[in-house]
C-alpha positions as YAML, in Angstrom:
chain: A
units: angstrom
residues:
- id: 1
  name: MET
  ca: [-81.94, -47.28, -55.15]
- id: 2
  name: VAL
  ca: [-78.90, -45.99, -56.94]
- id: 3
  name: ALA
  ca: [-80.08, -43.23, -59.32]
- id: 4
  name: LYS
  ca: [-83.60, -42.38, -59.50]
- id: 5
  name: ILE
  ca: [-84.37, -40.09, -62.70]
- id: 6
  name: THR
  ca: [-86.54, -37.27, -61.88]
- id: 7
  name: LYS
  ca: [-86.55, -35.26, -65.20]
- id: 8
  name: ILE
  ca: [-85.50, -36.03, -68.89]
- id: 9
  name: VAL
  ca: [-84.59, -33.22, -71.20]
- id: 10
  name: ASN
  ca: [-86.47, -33.43, -74.64]
- id: 11
  name: GLY
  ca: [-83.86, -34.32, -77.21]
- id: 12
  name: SER
  ca: [-81.16, -35.30, -74.83]
- id: 13
  name: VAL
  ca: [-79.36, -38.58, -75.02]
- id: 14
  name: ALA
  ca: [-81.26, -40.18, -72.19]
- id: 15
  name: ASP
  ca: [-84.54, -39.19, -74.11]
- id: 16
  name: LYS
  ca: [-83.27, -40.79, -77.36]
- id: 17
  name: ALA
  ca: [-82.25, -43.93, -75.30]
- id: 18
  name: GLY
  ca: [-85.78, -44.21, -73.94]
- id: 19
  name: ILE
  ca: [-84.98, -43.27, -70.22]
- id: 20
  name: ARG
  ca: [-88.05, -41.93, -68.54]
- id: 21
  name: ALA
  ca: [-88.82, -39.84, -65.37]
- id: 22
  name: GLY
  ca: [-89.03, -42.23, -62.40]
- id: 23
  name: ASP
  ca: [-86.78, -44.77, -63.76]
- id: 24
  name: ILE
  ca: [-84.02, -46.27, -61.41]
- id: 25
  name: LEU
  ca: [-80.46, -46.95, -62.94]
- id: 26
  name: GLU
  ca: [-79.22, -50.18, -61.44]
- id: 27
  name: GLU
  ca: [-75.99, -51.24, -63.62]
- id: 28
  name: ILE
  ca: [-73.91, -50.17, -66.48]
- id: 29
  name: ASP
  ca: [-72.14, -53.03, -68.27]
- id: 30
  name: ASP
  ca: [-73.26, -55.74, -65.71]
- id: 31
  name: THR
  ca: [-71.50, -53.46, -63.19]
- id: 32
  name: PRO
  ca: [-73.71, -52.72, -60.09]
- id: 33
  name: LEU
  ca: [-73.94, -49.04, -59.17]
- id: 34
  name: LYS
  ca: [-73.39, -48.25, -55.71]
- id: 35
  name: ASP
  ca: [-73.85, -44.42, -55.99]
- id: 36
  name: ILE
  ca: [-74.07, -41.71, -58.28]
- id: 37
  name: ILE
  ca: [-70.18, -41.38, -58.52]
- id: 38
  name: ASP
  ca: [-70.18, -44.87, -60.00]
- id: 39
  name: PHE
  ca: [-72.57, -43.99, -62.75]
- id: 40
  name: GLN
  ca: [-70.45, -40.90, -63.46]
- id: 41
  name: VAL
  ca: [-67.34, -42.95, -63.81]
- id: 42
  name: LEU
  ca: [-68.70, -45.65, -65.67]
- id: 43
  name: SER
  ca: [-70.84, -43.57, -68.05]
- id: 44
  name: ASP
  ca: [-67.49, -42.11, -69.80]
- id: 45
  name: GLY
  ca: [-69.19, -41.03, -72.92]
- id: 46
  name: SER
  ca: [-68.68, -44.46, -74.69]
- id: 47
  name: LYS
  ca: [-71.45, -46.57, -75.39]
- id: 48
  name: PHE
  ca: [-72.59, -48.57, -72.72]
- id: 49
  name: LYS
  ca: [-75.56, -50.82, -71.50]
- id: 50
  name: ILE
  ca: [-77.82, -49.88, -68.55]
- id: 51
  name: LEU
  ca: [-80.03, -52.12, -66.64]
- id: 52
  name: VAL
  ca: [-82.93, -50.01, -65.74]
- id: 53
  name: LEU
  ca: [-85.87, -50.71, -63.45]
- id: 54
  name: ARG
  ca: [-89.39, -49.14, -64.22]
- id: 55
  name: ARG
  ca: [-92.62, -49.85, -62.37]
- id: 56
  name: GLY
  ca: [-91.24, -53.06, -60.98]
- id: 57
  name: LYS
  ca: [-89.79, -54.62, -64.16]
- id: 58
  name: LYS
  ca: [-86.23, -54.62, -65.27]
- id: 59
  name: PHE
  ca: [-84.97, -54.16, -68.73]
- id: 60
  name: ILE
  ca: [-81.73, -53.14, -70.50]
...
């Protein structure tokens, strides 16, 4: 598990993207995340694709 989302702020970018509390972020643009630092580096403010694990199912 790399980054488990514990809270989403209403109206935030994550909220608008459909990210939910409990989601696990696994990849950004097909690059596996090893830790939260990877997420911070790879999510540089531009558009990117996130692989999310939610209730045992993966989706982008």
